[in-house]
N, C-alpha and C positions, 0 to 999 in steps of 0.2 A: 888914803890908802892904808895909812896906819891905823886909823880907827877901825876899818873893817878887818883887819887882821887881828885887832884886838878883840873884836866881837866874836871871831871864829877861833879865838885861842882855846876855848874849851871844846871844839869839834873833835870828835874821835874818828879816827880813819876805819874803813870797813873793807872787806875783801870784794874786789872788782868782780863784776858778773857781766851778762850778755846785754843787760840794759844799759851799761855804761858806754857801749859802742854801739848805737842803734844804726840800722841802714838808712840809705839815703831815701828821701820821700816818705810820705805818709805810711803809716803802718797801722793796720787794724781797721781802716775805713772802707776800703774796696775788696770785693771778693773776686776770686778768680773765675773764669768762664765755666758755665755748668754744661754737662754732656747732653746729647740730644735724647737719651732714654730718661733721664732725670726731668727734662722738660715735657716729653710726651705722656709719661705715665699718669700724671694728673688729669690730662685731658681725657684719656681713655677711661679712667675711673669714673669721671664726671659723666661721660657718655652712658657707660654701664649703668650707672645709677639712675639716669633718666630713663632709660629703656625699661628697667626694672620697675621703677615707679609707674610707667605707662601701662606696663602689662597688669600691675596690681589694680590700677583704676578700672582697666577693661574688664578684669575678672569680677571685680565688684559690680560693675554695671550690667553685665551679661549673665550674672548668676553662676559664676564659677567656670565658664567656658573660655577657652583661648580662642583668638581670632580664626585660626585654622579650623577648629572645631566647629565654630560658627558656621564657616563656609560648607563644611561637610553636612551639617544638619540643614542647612538650606537646600543643599542639593537633593538629600533624601526627602525633604518635605515636598520638593518640586516633583520627584519622581511618583511619590505617593499620590499627589494630586493628579498627575497625568493618568496614573492607572485608574483611579476612581473615575476619571472622565471617559476612559475607554470602556470601563466595565458599564457605565451608564448608557453609552451608545450601543453596545452589544445587546443589552437588555431591551432598548428602544427598538432595535431592529428585529429581535426575536418576537417582540410583542406585534409589530406590524405585519411580520410573516405569518403569524397565527391568525391574525385578523383577516388577511387575505385568503388564507385557506378556508376559513369559516365562512367567508362571503361568496364562495363558489357555488355554483348551481348544483343540485342534487346529481344531475346527469354527469358533471365534471368531477365530482367528489367520489362517486361510486361507479367508475367506468366498468369494473368487473360485472356488476349486476345488469347493466344494459347490454354487455357484450354476451351474456348467457343466452343460448338459443331457447326458444319456446318449445314446450313439449310436442307441439304440432310439427315444428321444423325438425326435431330430432327424429321423428317418426319417419319423415319423408326422406331424411338422409340416411336411413339404414340400408346396408347394402342389399343388392337383389340376392335372393336365394340360388344356390348353386344349382346348376343344370342337372336334370334327373335323366337317367340312362332310359333309352326306348327299348323295352323289352320286346316289342312287336317288329323291330327292325330286322331286316335280312341279314343274316350272319353266315358267312361260309367258312368252314374249318377244313384247311389243307394238310395233308400228312405228308410232310417233308422228311420223314424218318425211315427206316428200314422195318419198322414194326408194324406188322399188318393189323388193321383194325384200331390203330391208335387214335386216328381222327374221330371215329365213330365213338370211342370211349370219351373222347373230350367233348363231343357234341352233347353226349348225355349229361355232363356236368352243367353245361349252359342251360339245358332244358330243365334240369333240376333247379337252377338259379331263377328260372320264370321267363326264359326266352322261348318264344313261340315259332320262330322262323329260322331254324338252324339247320344247315346241310353239311355233310361231310363229303369232300371230294379228294382226288389225288392230284398232284401237281402237274401243271402243263406251262413248260417254259422255265425260265432261270429262277432259282430261289435264292433268298436272302441267306447270308451266312449264320444268322441267329434267328431265334423265334421272334416273331414281331406281329403286331396287330395294326392293320392299315384302315384308314378311314377315308371316305371320297370328300365329304363336305365338313365344314366347321361346325355345323349343327349335330354331327354324328360324333364328335370328339368325346363328348360324355359317355356315350354308349361304349365306344371303342376302349375307352379307360376302364370301364367296368368289365367288359369281356376279358382284357388283359389280366385284371385283378383276379378275376374268377379262374382263369387258365394258369396263373402263376407267371406271366409274361412281363418282362420289365420294359420293353421298348414299344413305344406307340408313335406311329407316324402317319402324316397326311399324304395320301397318294390319290390325287383326282382320277388317275386311270385305273383304279382298282376295279376288278370284276364284280364286286358287290359293295353294297354300303359299309359293311364291316368284313373283313377278311382276316382270319387269324391263320398264320403260317407256322406249323410246328416243325422245329428243327431237332428238338431233343426231348 
């Protein structure tokens, strides 16, 4: 022990510090527990880098398009192909319809020509000519007014119109309220209408019991 003291005889004392009283146990070898954020952040960074690398590789392979853009392009191509197919079907159906129309017989293709009547048929379908007044029919003119000689003057008007069998008479029995021309048979209707027109009478009636084929009753 004396020898050791002699060896440390030249030892110079120093100011004590924190290293002169170290804590118990090893120091500087073990680290304290790390937080959850410190442990998760590296994993997230790695995942993001992997995703970015994958997108970059896809962009290079697909010519600068992203995956979602590729899906949209595929849908557009499918729609375009579908439209082309439908257009081709429409053209094909139109061509078939045109061929069907051309294959029809001339009578079916031009029904209007066959439906037109022939000139002979048109001539036979012309309406019958209007009946002509019989100027030789017996006509009786009755004076139902208070004017003397009025029937005779109206008789002269009929004679001037071409009638050859006209007589002027006085009334016998009940008279109609207004001027009228009576006729017995349907065949005398055209003659009665012509007499009424000549005498300026508006009413023409069929009376089978009339005293003559044509009877003109003058009331005014």
